[in-house]
C-alpha positions as CSV (number, residue, x, y, z in Angstrom):
1,M,-89.8,-5.8,-108.1
2,Y,-91.0,-2.3,-107.4
3,I,-89.3,1.1,-107.3
4,Y,-90.8,3.1,-104.4
5,T,-89.8,6.7,-104.0
6,M,-91.1,9.8,-102.3
7,G,-90.1,11.7,-105.4
8,E,-92.4,12.8,-108.2
9,R,-93.5,10.2,-110.8
10,V,-91.5,11.9,-113.6
11,Y,-88.3,11.5,-111.6
12,A,-89.2,7.9,-110.7
13,L,-89.8,6.9,-114.3
14,E,-86.6,8.5,-115.5
15,M,-84.7,6.5,-112.8
16,A,-86.4,3.3,-113.9
17,N,-85.4,3.9,-117.5
18,L,-81.8,4.4,-116.4
19,L,-81.7,1.4,-114.1
20,D,-83.8,-0.9,-116.3
21,P,-83.8,0.3,-119.9
22,Q,-85.0,-3.1,-121.2
23,K,-87.9,-3.2,-118.6
24,I,-86.9,-6.6,-117.4
25,Y,-87.0,-5.9,-113.6
26,F,-89.4,-3.1,-113.0
27,D,-91.4,-2.3,-116.1
28,S,-94.3,-0.2,-115.0
29,R,-94.1,-1.1,-111.3
30,V,-93.2,2.3,-110.0
31,I,-94.7,3.9,-106.9
32,A,-94.2,7.6,-106.5
33,Q,-95.2,10.3,-104.0
34,G,-98.6,10.8,-105.5
35,D,-99.5,7.1,-105.0
36,C,-98.8,7.1,-101.2
37,T,-101.9,6.9,-99.0
38,Q,-100.1,8.6,-96.0
39,R,-98.2,11.8,-95.9
40,H,-94.4,11.4,-95.5
41,Q,-94.8,7.7,-95.2
42,K,-94.3,4.7,-97.4
43,G,-96.7,1.7,-97.0
44,L,-97.3,-1.7,-98.4
45,D,-101.0,-1.0,-99.0
46,V,-100.2,0.1,-102.5
47,V,-98.0,-2.9,-103.3
48,L,-99.7,-6.0,-104.8
49,G,-98.7,-8.9,-102.6
50,Q,-98.9,-10.2,-99.1
51,E,-97.0,-8.4,-96.4
52,S,-95.4,-11.7,-95.3
53,A,-93.8,-12.1,-98.7
54,V,-92.6,-8.5,-99.3
55,L,-89.0,-7.5,-98.6
56,I,-88.1,-3.8,-98.5
57,L,-84.7,-2.4,-99.2
58,D,-84.3,1.2,-98.2
59,D,-81.8,3.6,-96.6
60,T,-84.4,5.5,-94.5
61,E,-86.1,3.6,-91.7
62,E,-88.4,6.4,-90.7
63,M,-90.3,6.0,-94.0
64,W,-91.5,2.6,-93.0
65,V,-92.9,3.0,-89.5
66,K,-95.6,0.4,-90.1
67,H,-93.4,-2.1,-91.9
68,R,-90.0,-2.1,-90.1
69,A,-90.2,-5.9,-89.8
70,N,-90.0,-6.1,-93.7
71,L,-87.1,-3.7,-94.0
72,I,-83.5,-4.3,-94.7
73,L,-81.8,-1.0,-93.8
74,M,-78.8,-0.3,-96.1
75,E,-76.1,2.2,-96.2
76,R,-76.9,5.5,-97.9
77,Y,-75.2,6.3,-101.2
78,H,-73.2,9.6,-101.2
79,F,-71.8,10.3,-104.6
80,F,-72.0,14.1,-104.6
81,A,-70.5,16.4,-102.0
82,S,-73.9,18.0,-101.5
83,S,-75.2,14.7,-100.2
84,C,-72.5,14.3,-97.6
85,K,-73.2,17.9,-96.5
86,Q,-77.0,17.4,-96.3
87,F,-76.6,14.3,-94.1
88,R,-73.7,15.8,-92.1
89,Y,-71.1,13.3,-93.1
90,K,-67.7,14.6,-92.3
91,C,-66.0,12.8,-95.2
92,K,-65.2,13.3,-98.9
93,S,-67.9,12.2,-101.3
94,L,-67.1,9.6,-104.0
95,S,-67.1,12.3,-106.7
96,E,-64.5,14.3,-104.7
97,L,-62.5,11.1,-104.4
98,K,-62.9,10.5,-108.2
99,S,-64.1,7.0,-107.4
100,D,-67.1,4.9,-106.9
101,E,-68.2,2.0,-104.8
102,S,-66.3,-1.3,-105.2
103,E,-68.4,-3.8,-107.1
104,A,-67.0,-6.6,-104.9
105,D,-67.3,-5.6,-101.2
106,R,-69.2,-2.4,-100.6
107,A,-72.9,-1.8,-99.7
108,L,-74.6,-3.0,-102.9
109,A,-72.5,-6.1,-103.2
110,T,-72.9,-7.0,-99.6
111,V,-76.7,-6.4,-99.5
112,L,-77.0,-8.5,-102.7
113,Q,-75.5,-11.5,-100.8
114,V,-78.1,-10.9,-98.0
115,L,-80.9,-10.8,-100.5
116,K,-79.8,-14.0,-102.1
117,R,-79.5,-15.7,-98.7
118,I,-83.1,-14.7,-97.7
119,H,-84.4,-15.6,-101.2
120,N,-82.9,-19.1,-101.0
121,L,-84.3,-19.6,-97.5
122,F,-87.8,-18.4,-98.5
123,F,-87.9,-20.7,-101.5
124,D,-86.1,-23.6,-99.9
125,P,-87.5,-26.7,-101.7
126,E,-87.0,-28.7,-98.5
127,Q,-89.8,-26.7,-96.9
128,G,-92.3,-28.0,-99.4
129,E,-94.6,-26.0,-101.8
130,N,-96.8,-24.2,-99.2
131,F,-95.5,-20.7,-99.6
132,A,-98.6,-19.2,-98.0
133,G,-97.3,-20.2,-94.5
134,R,-93.9,-18.6,-95.0
135,D,-93.0,-15.2,-93.7
136,V,-90.0,-13.2,-95.0
137,R,-90.1,-11.0,-91.8
138,Q,-89.1,-14.1,-89.8
139,L,-86.1,-14.6,-92.1
140,I,-85.1,-11.0,-91.8
141,L,-85.3,-11.2,-88.1
142,N,-83.3,-14.4,-88.2
143,Q,-80.5,-12.7,-90.1
144,R,-80.5,-9.7,-87.6
145,I,-79.1,-7.5,-90.3
146,R,-77.8,-4.2,-88.9
147,K,-76.3,-1.2,-90.6
148,M,-72.7,-0.9,-89.5
149,S,-70.1,2.0,-89.6
150,N,-68.3,3.1,-92.7
151,D,-65.3,1.1,-91.6
152,D,-67.3,-2.1,-91.7
153,D,-68.5,-4.2,-94.6
154,G,-71.9,-2.5,-94.6
155,Y,-73.9,-5.4,-93.2
156,K,-73.4,-8.4,-91.0
157,V,-75.4,-10.7,-88.7
158,A,-75.2,-8.9,-85.4
159,R,-76.1,-11.9,-83.3
160,A,-77.2,-15.5,-83.9
161,Q,-80.7,-14.7,-82.5
162,T,-83.9,-16.4,-83.5
163,P,-87.3,-14.8,-83.6
164,L,-88.1,-16.4,-80.2
165,S,-85.0,-15.2,-78.5
166,S,-85.4,-11.7,-79.9
167,I,-89.0,-11.6,-78.6
168,A,-88.0,-13.0,-75.2
169,Q,-85.2,-10.5,-74.8
170,A,-87.4,-7.6,-75.7
171,F,-90.0,-8.5,-73.1
172,E,-87.5,-9.3,-70.5
173,E,-86.1,-5.8,-70.9
174,I,-89.6,-4.4,-70.2
175,S,-90.1,-6.9,-67.4
176,D,-86.9,-5.7,-65.8
177,L,-88.1,-2.1,-65.8
178,I,-91.3,-3.2,-64.1
179,K,-89.5,-5.2,-61.5
180,K,-87.0,-2.4,-60.8
181,G,-89.9,0.1,-60.3
182,N,-91.7,-2.4,-58.0
183,D,-88.5,-2.9,-55.9
184,N,-88.2,0.8,-55.5
185,E,-91.9,1.1,-54.7
186,V,-92.3,3.4,-57.7
187,A,-95.3,3.3,-60.0
188,V,-94.2,2.0,-63.4
189,D,-95.7,3.7,-66.5
190,L,-94.4,2.0,-69.6
191,Q,-93.2,4.1,-72.5
192,L,-95.6,3.6,-75.5
193,K,-93.1,3.5,-78.3
194,P,-90.7,0.9,-76.8
195,F,-93.7,-1.2,-75.8
196,C,-95.0,-1.1,-79.4
197,E,-91.5,-2.0,-80.8
198,A,-91.3,-5.1,-78.6
199,C,-94.9,-6.0,-79.5
200,S,-94.1,-5.7,-83.2
201,L,-91.7,-8.7,-82.9
202,V,-94.6,-10.9,-81.9
203,S,-96.3,-10.5,-85.3
204,V,-93.7,-12.7,-86.8
205,L,-94.9,-15.6,-84.6
206,F,-98.4,-15.2,-86.0
207,G,-96.9,-15.5,-89.4
208,C,-95.2,-18.7,-88.5
209,L,-98.5,-20.2,-87.5
210,G,-99.8,-19.8,-91.1
211,M,-103.4,-19.1,-92.3
212,A,-105.0,-20.5,-89.1
213,F,-103.9,-17.4,-87.2
214,K,-104.3,-14.9,-90.1
215,F,-107.3,-13.4,-88.4
216,A,-105.3,-12.9,-85.2
217,E,-102.3,-11.4,-87.1
218,M,-104.5,-9.0,-89.0
219,E,-106.3,-7.7,-85.9
220,Y,-103.1,-7.6,-83.8
221,T,-101.0,-5.7,-86.4
222,A,-103.8,-3.2,-87.2
223,K,-104.2,-2.3,-83.5
224,L,-100.5,-2.2,-83.0
225,R,-100.1,0.2,-85.9
226,D,-102.6,2.5,-84.3
227,L,-100.7,2.5,-81.1
228,L,-97.4,3.1,-82.8
229,E,-98.9,6.1,-84.6
230,A,-100.3,7.3,-81.3
231,S,-96.8,7.2,-79.8
232,K,-96.0,10.4,-81.8
233,N,-98.4,12.3,-79.5
234,F,-98.5,10.1,-76.4
235,D,-95.5,9.1,-74.3
236,T,-96.9,6.4,-72.0
237,L,-99.6,3.7,-71.8
238,S,-101.4,5.6,-69.1
239,S,-101.5,8.8,-71.2
240,I,-103.6,7.1,-73.9
241,V,-105.9,5.6,-71.4
242,D,-106.4,8.9,-69.6
243,F,-107.0,10.6,-72.9
244,D,-109.9,8.2,-73.8
245,L,-111.3,8.4,-70.2
246,K,-111.4,12.2,-70.6
247,N,-113.1,11.9,-73.9
248,K,-115.4,9.0,-72.9
249,T,-114.1,6.8,-75.7
250,V,-112.4,4.0,-73.8
251,K,-114.5,1.3,-75.4
252,S,-115.3,3.0,-78.6
253,P,-114.2,1.2,-81.8
254,G,-110.8,2.4,-82.9
255,S,-109.9,4.1,-79.6
256,H,-106.3,3.7,-78.4
257,T,-107.5,2.1,-75.1
258,R,-109.5,-0.5,-77.0
259,N,-106.6,-1.2,-79.3
260,L,-104.2,-1.6,-76.4
261,R,-106.7,-4.1,-74.9
262,R,-106.6,-6.1,-78.2
263,V,-102.8,-6.0,-78.4
264,R,-102.6,-7.2,-74.8
265,Q,-105.0,-10.0,-75.8
266,G,-102.5,-11.0,-78.6
267,L,-99.6,-11.2,-76.2
268,D,-101.7,-13.3,-73.9
269,L,-102.7,-15.6,-76.7
270,I,-99.1,-16.4,-77.6
271,K,-98.3,-16.9,-73.9
272,E,-101.1,-19.4,-73.4
273,L,-100.2,-21.2,-76.7
274,F,-96.6,-21.5,-75.4
275,Q,-97.7,-22.8,-72.0
276,N,-99.9,-25.5,-73.8
277,F,-97.1,-26.3,-76.2
278,L,-94.7,-27.0,-73.3
279,S,-97.2,-29.0,-71.2
280,P,-96.2,-32.5,-70.1
281,E,-99.0,-33.9,-72.2
282,N,-96.9,-33.1,-75.4
283,L,-100.0,-31.6,-77.1
284,S,-100.2,-31.2,-80.8
285,L,-99.9,-27.6,-82.0
286,K,-103.5,-27.8,-83.1
287,T,-104.7,-28.7,-79.6
288,A,-102.3,-26.2,-78.0
289,A,-103.5,-23.4,-80.2
290,T,-107.2,-24.3,-80.1
291,T,-107.1,-24.3,-76.3
292,A,-105.3,-21.0,-76.1
293,Y,-107.8,-19.4,-78.6
294,Q,-110.8,-20.7,-76.7
295,Q,-109.5,-19.3,-73.4
296,V,-108.2,-15.9,-74.5
297,C,-110.0,-14.8,-77.7
298,A,-113.2,-16.8,-78.3
299,P,-115.2,-15.1,-75.5
300,Y,-114.9,-11.8,-77.3
301,H,-115.3,-13.0,-80.9
302,T,-118.5,-13.4,-82.9
303,W,-119.8,-16.8,-83.9
304,A,-118.6,-16.2,-87.5
305,V,-115.0,-15.4,-86.3
306,R,-115.0,-18.4,-83.9
307,T,-116.2,-20.7,-86.7
308,A,-113.5,-19.5,-89.1
309,A,-110.8,-19.8,-86.4
310,S,-111.9,-23.3,-85.7
311,A,-111.7,-24.3,-89.4
312,G,-108.3,-22.7,-89.7
313,M,-106.8,-24.7,-86.9
314,C,-106.7,-27.7,-89.3
315,T,-104.1,-25.8,-91.4
316,L,-101.6,-25.4,-88.6
317,P,-98.1,-26.8,-89.1
318,T,-96.9,-29.7,-87.0
319,R,-94.8,-29.2,-83.8
320,E,-91.8,-30.2,-85.8
321,Q,-92.6,-27.8,-88.7
322,L,-93.2,-24.9,-86.2
323,L,-89.8,-25.5,-84.6
324,L,-88.2,-25.5,-88.1
325,N,-90.0,-22.3,-89.0
326,L,-88.7,-20.7,-85.8
327,N,-85.2,-22.1,-86.3
328,E,-85.4,-23.8,-82.9
329,T,-84.8,-27.2,-81.4
330,D,-87.1,-28.7,-78.7
331,K,-84.5,-27.7,-76.1
332,S,-84.0,-24.2,-77.3
333,A,-87.7,-23.6,-77.9
334,D,-88.4,-24.7,-74.3
335,I,-85.9,-22.1,-73.0
336,E,-87.1,-19.2,-75.1
337,M,-90.8,-19.9,-74.7
338,R,-90.4,-20.0,-70.9
339,R,-88.5,-16.7,-71.0
340,Y,-91.4,-15.1,-72.9
341,I,-94.1,-16.7,-70.7
342,K,-92.4,-15.3,-67.6
343,A,-91.6,-11.8,-69.0
344,S,-95.0,-11.3,-70.8
345,H,-96.8,-12.2,-67.6
346,D,-95.4,-9.0,-66.0
347,V,-96.2,-6.9,-69.0
348,I,-99.8,-8.2,-69.3
349,K,-100.3,-7.7,-65.5
350,I,-99.2,-4.0,-65.6
351,I,-101.6,-3.4,-68.5
352,D,-104.4,-5.0,-66.5
353,D,-103.5,-3.1,-63.4
354,L,-103.6,0.2,-65.4
355,Y,-107.1,-0.5,-66.5
356,I,-108.3,-1.6,-63.0
357,S,-106.7,1.5,-61.4
358,R,-108.9,3.6,-63.7
359,G,-112.0,1.7,-62.9
360,I,-112.1,-0.1,-66.3
361,T,-113.2,-3.7,-66.3
362,L,-111.4,-6.4,-68.1
363,D,-114.4,-8.4,-69.4
364,W,-114.5,-6.9,-72.9
């Protein structure tokens, strides 16, 4: 385990000594403000380990803009009155009440149960010994942990949603906005941040597909992070495209417009994979994924990337294993995949229409 704080290292080490005097849990694994690679942000780039296997426990979501899928947001601890005042809580602090949290049913106790549950699911022996293909972000999404009010138990499963149903719902909400605008004959310009938040859910699907789609996951998440960062300065999809048009950087490596194109490609890849997966031919996952990749991504990838992708397809899970990873049955997966296919079609189309309306071709 790591201690990760935006405080100074001296403070962090003192806290580590208080919490773990025998150096059993943390030892020297302390990350402080001086270790961070981005100002006012925490990131997993300074943590030794795959992102798919890292679980974050924090009380401040804004610190983890790029890694919300790994985060369990827990209730903030307010022992001193100054803390309540700082965060505008209109209640007495624990020190004023001459008390402390209950060891049985308050935030720490409750989140411990959540951590144990996710740990047991991640290391479930019935899943075999291939840990490389597992993704803790999927398990967090399955649990749908949400911070509750002070009158609640701190955490609970909000809804019995699966990764697929969460993704389908997020894209249906965007699709509904598009349809509403079309019905009113109003040009729809999607808000960038909500779009990025919906797209971030899709990265869990890439993780469920294992090492075969690692290349796609890395490209997709990198481009999405750029767009999420851009949402601090740009409100809509059209605003980033217009910015690059003005600066003649539409197709420049690293431009927001280019990255949006690649994220759109990732959405289309999953859509095509789902369509193949649900085809009457009852295709294997390998065949469904290979066909989707060749149609959506291969034309834009180098020979080296295509060769690596082709070799990786042999490591894909079976249809049955994928359904198990997604916590779905054949019937429920059919429903949720079709929801995503239908909704994502509208989202992909509006991105394409945005490019075409600006005279930008789609063959790149």
